[in-house]
C-alpha positions in Angstrom: -9.4 174.3 104.8 -12.2 172.6 106.6 -10.2 169.3 106.4 -7.1 170.6 107.9 -9.1 172.0 110.8 -10.2 169.0 111.5 -7.8 167.3 111.3 -6.2 169.6 113.7 -8.6 169.3 116.0 -8.6 165.4 116.0 -4.8 165.6 116.6 -5.2 167.4 119.9 -7.6 164.3 120.9 -5.2 161.9 122.9 -5.2 158.1 121.5 -6.8 158.6 118.2 -3.9 157.0 116.9 -4.4 153.6 118.8 -7.2 152.6 116.5 -7.3 149.1 118.3 -8.0 150.7 121.8 -10.1 153.7 121.0 -13.1 154.6 118.6 -14.6 157.4 118.4 -17.9 158.1 116.8 -20.9 160.6 116.7 -18.3 163.1 116.1 -20.2 166.3 116.4 -18.8 169.8 115.5 -21.6 171.8 116.9 -22.1 176.0 116.3 -18.6 177.6 116.0 -18.2 181.4 117.0 -16.1 183.7 116.4 -15.2 187.1 118.5 -13.1 189.7 116.9 -9.8 190.7 119.7 -8.0 193.3 117.6 -8.0 194.6 114.2 -6.5 191.8 112.2 -7.5 188.5 114.9 -10.2 187.2 115.8 -10.9 184.0 118.8 -12.5 180.9 117.6 -14.1 178.4 119.8 -15.2 175.2 119.0 -17.7 173.1 120.9 -17.2 169.6 120.1 -19.3 166.5 121.4 -18.2 162.7 120.8 -18.9 159.3 122.1 -15.7 157.2 122.9 -15.2 153.4 123.0 -12.1 152.4 125.3 -10.5 149.2 125.3 -8.5 148.9 128.7 -5.2 147.4 128.1 -4.5 144.2 129.5 -7.8 144.1 131.4 -10.0 143.8 128.0 -12.6 145.6 129.4 -14.6 148.3 127.2 -15.4 151.2 128.9 -17.8 154.1 127.0 -17.5 157.5 127.5 -19.0 160.8 126.2 -16.6 163.4 125.3 -17.3 167.3 125.2 -14.7 169.9 124.8 -14.4 173.3 123.6 -11.4 173.9 121.2 -10.1 177.3 121.4 -7.4 179.3 119.0 -6.7 182.5 117.5 -6.8 183.4 113.9 -5.4 186.5 112.5 -5.4 187.8 108.8 -1.1 188.5 107.4 -0.8 190.1 104.2 2.4 189.4 102.3 4.1 192.8 101.5 5.7 192.0 98.2 2.3 190.4 96.8 -0.6 191.6 98.4 -2.0 188.5 99.0 -3.6 187.9 102.4 -4.1 184.5 104.0 -5.7 183.0 107.3 -2.9 182.0 109.8 -3.8 179.9 113.0 -2.4 181.0 115.9 -2.2 179.5 119.5 -4.4 181.4 121.8 -2.5 182.6 125.1 -5.1 182.1 127.7 -5.7 178.3 128.0 -9.3 177.9 128.4 -9.9 174.6 126.8 -12.4 172.7 128.8 -12.8 169.0 128.5 -15.6 166.4 130.1 -15.6 162.8 130.2 -18.6 161.0 131.2 -19.0 157.2 131.7 -22.0 155.8 130.0 -24.0 153.1 131.4 
């Protein structure tokens, strides 16, 4: 479950597939919090920080950035009526409160 969650988080970051131009280091997932929104649903907040090294296309210059973002999504518990097996399902939150901060490092 953790590996799938981390892969899902990384897919939200732009340019992570351009390994020759962007390098992500010091990736930290901070205190994950959750808040019940109904009987079977919860809102999960995941603060993430990382250092990003970007090689600018055409110019060849390297820019160092500090990334800080808050990923927010909803999870619910669904039970299969035939088998009675419950599973956690990740859903997209309806309110869009993702915050992203990029700071230029000296």
